[in-house]
C-alpha angles and dihedrals in degrees: 000000000000125000124258123244090266109204091013090237105171094174109138093003128131115234126191120199117193112208081024097160094058127095094276095043094052093049092046091049091053091048094048095048093045102043112014109044099218120187089235141345119213117205110204116192139125100233109098095191093051089054090050093050093053092044092056091051095056127088119240091257091051093047089055089064099041127081122197113213116186103207147122127235086229088068108081095184094052091047091052091051092050092051097060109133092351117152099193135020120199107194110208100144113117145133099246111169108106100207093044091050090052091052094042102036098158092051090051092051093047092053103035102034108021088038090056091051091049092049093050093050094043092049092050093048091046090047094234107178100213135025122181116187126199119231137175141229087247088072089070114088088343122208098177133056094249091057092044091051091050091048088054089047092052091050090050093052094046092047090046088079088067092046090049095048110146095013100089094235113130129193131198137163136230115206123189141152136255116326112233112244097358119154113281094017129122099264098062088040092055091043092056092049092050092046089054090055100259113175094197135036123219113240121190094204130344091222094060119126132183140186110245133200132166120240092246091051090051091053093046092048092051092052092045090055093060097080089052096053117119095148133280100033125133110212116208122185122223099239135161128264126228133207114227091226090055089054090053091050091049094050101038115008112214096005116148119246132214118209109222100171133248113302121237110282095017127125132212090226135013129228127207100178124027129209088252091064096047093099091054095043125104122194122218131173096271104015151022121238118207106204119208120266097221109138094224089064124091097213092202089059094045091080131060089230134041114263143178124227120248115266121270111277094028114148128170106215133155095242095048096045119129094214122067136178111236124216090256092049090050091052091052091051093045091053089059097050122095114258094249099035125253 
């Protein structure tokens, strides 16, 4: 298989971020410009106003290294144009809202699945060396269309290494849990209710648990996975879980809660690695690496170090996690989040 990025030196490199005007893209752009000295960063997204907003927030020196590509991952031709002489693609574009995906299924499929296919083919034709796609815990044992579409996307990116055989293009996936304070998530929702004087907070189920990661941690984890890429891996961070009732206590101590029931397509707990993948999963200090199952791979050679598979029956789920965020830890994190989320 191909070599990793070694020291992860992105100096003088060209990086394309799909969905680049979203929460993740903006944070990644800031990190790249501040710490990695790329030659240029291309933000690829369809929202004209979001491009404009970011452009006005950059200094002249920063603007000289950023390109703003209005485009959709559904548009193969536009993707191929954007990928000219690109060294790394970080694929963050996705339709993510579970209820909207259920109501607009074809739109979800066109973006998350057909978009993944377009990106794979465009990257191979443009001879992009490395592509790292973002995934979600909802892609594991999915019960909603968003999760199912991201599972299909993950499969496409792993299998793309077979399609790209002999070309030098390599594809891997980063999978993590809910991003604390991201747009459309529970924290900004609760904050709006409390700001409007709500005396109770709606809780889907008091037993609910979730994996949680901050936006900055998600960006750092993505970048730290680049040197480990050989093609076909799914990188999963070891991150803490959180109980929904602890979040309520951290945000509004003593507030009453109203149980409204689990929404369609929602789980009590999330899983990031199933028992089925235990035999392909390597454990490192800060992450798990799910190696591909392709029979032409020698899994022991797919890593830069020797490793042992996880024991039979291993499963990485939010309710069985060994690391948990306490109420005090949640309060500390909440104090650092922007008032309206990212």
